[in-house]
C-alpha positions as CSV (number, residue, x, y, z in Angstrom):
1,X,204.4,121.9,-69.1
2,X,202.2,120.8,-66.2
3,X,201.9,117.2,-65.1
4,X,199.0,115.3,-63.7
5,X,199.8,112.2,-61.7
6,X,197.5,109.5,-61.0
7,X,196.0,106.2,-62.1
8,X,194.2,106.1,-65.6
9,X,191.0,104.2,-64.6
10,X,190.3,106.7,-61.7
11,X,187.0,108.7,-62.2
12,X,188.4,111.7,-60.7
13,X,191.6,111.6,-63.1
14,X,189.1,111.1,-66.1
15,X,187.2,114.3,-64.9
16,X,190.4,116.3,-64.5
17,X,191.9,115.1,-67.9
18,X,188.6,116.0,-69.5
19,X,188.6,119.3,-68.2
20,X,192.3,120.0,-69.3
21,X,191.3,118.8,-72.8
22,X,188.2,120.9,-73.1
23,X,190.1,124.0,-71.9
24,X,193.0,123.5,-74.3
25,X,195.5,123.0,-71.6
26,X,198.6,120.9,-72.6
27,X,199.7,118.6,-69.9
28,X,201.6,115.2,-69.2
29,X,200.1,112.4,-67.7
30,X,202.0,110.2,-65.4
31,X,200.3,106.9,-64.5
32,X,201.8,105.5,-61.2
33,X,201.0,101.9,-62.3
34,X,202.5,102.4,-65.8
35,X,205.3,104.9,-65.3
36,X,206.2,104.1,-61.6
37,X,207.1,106.4,-58.9
38,X,210.4,107.2,-57.4
39,X,211.0,107.2,-53.6
40,X,212.8,110.8,-53.8
41,X,210.0,112.1,-55.8
42,X,207.3,110.9,-53.1
43,X,209.4,112.1,-50.3
44,X,209.7,115.6,-51.8
45,X,205.7,115.5,-52.1
46,X,205.5,114.6,-48.4
47,X,207.8,117.4,-47.5
48,X,205.7,119.7,-49.4
49,X,202.2,118.6,-48.8
50,X,202.5,116.2,-45.8
51,X,202.0,112.5,-45.8
52,X,198.4,112.9,-44.2
53,X,197.3,114.8,-47.3
54,X,198.8,112.5,-49.7
55,X,197.6,109.2,-48.2
56,X,194.2,108.5,-49.5
57,X,192.3,106.8,-46.5
58,X,189.1,106.7,-48.4
59,X,190.1,104.1,-51.0
60,X,189.6,100.4,-51.0
61,X,193.4,99.7,-50.9
62,X,193.6,101.5,-47.6
63,X,190.4,99.9,-46.3
64,X,192.1,96.4,-47.1
65,X,195.0,97.1,-44.9
66,X,195.1,95.2,-41.5
67,X,194.0,97.3,-38.7
68,X,197.6,97.2,-37.1
69,X,198.8,98.7,-40.2
70,X,196.1,101.5,-40.1
71,X,196.6,102.1,-36.5
72,X,200.3,102.6,-36.6
73,X,200.9,104.3,-39.9
74,X,203.5,107.2,-39.5
75,X,205.3,109.2,-42.2
76,X,207.7,106.4,-42.9
77,X,205.1,103.8,-42.9
78,X,203.0,105.9,-45.3
79,X,205.6,106.5,-47.7
80,X,206.4,102.6,-47.8
81,X,202.7,102.1,-48.1
82,X,202.3,104.6,-51.1
83,X,205.3,103.1,-53.1
84,X,204.0,99.7,-52.8
85,X,200.4,100.7,-53.4
86,X,200.4,103.9,-55.5
87,X,196.6,103.8,-55.5
88,X,196.9,105.0,-51.9
89,X,198.1,108.3,-53.2
90,X,195.3,110.9,-53.4
91,X,194.5,111.8,-56.8
92,X,195.0,113.7,-59.1
93,X,198.4,115.4,-58.1
94,X,198.7,118.5,-60.3
95,X,202.3,119.6,-60.6
96,X,202.4,123.1,-62.2
97,X,206.3,123.3,-61.8
98,X,205.9,125.7,-58.9
99,X,203.8,123.8,-56.6
100,X,201.9,120.6,-56.2
101,X,198.2,120.5,-55.7
102,X,195.9,117.6,-54.5
103,X,192.5,116.7,-55.8
104,X,190.4,118.1,-58.6
105,X,188.0,121.1,-58.6
106,X,187.5,122.9,-61.9
107,X,187.0,126.3,-60.2
108,X,190.4,125.7,-58.4
109,X,192.4,124.4,-61.4
110,X,190.9,127.3,-63.4
111,X,192.5,129.9,-61.0
112,X,195.7,127.8,-60.8
113,X,196.0,127.5,-64.6
114,X,194.8,130.9,-65.6
115,X,191.5,129.7,-67.3
């Protein structure tokens, strides 16, 4: 079964979940804030997708970071930030079992999920 990772109150997560429901696609939702996030799982995503892709620099959590953090973030720092502040992980993260995909676009998900 596919899994959608994110945060329940995120607007993009709401759109993605609505699309999945409307298309009759079974999935599990993993809320970082409720269900947590393990370092080894995040590190595997970083290896697969890259920390630059995973780190959401558009959100308020990133913008609230001091400039010295923003200007010196590397892979290890990004992993530490995302573990401390899961809202910094780009959402949604779709895990199809074979691969992980970031963001939601109905057309892309339709191709990925065979709808």
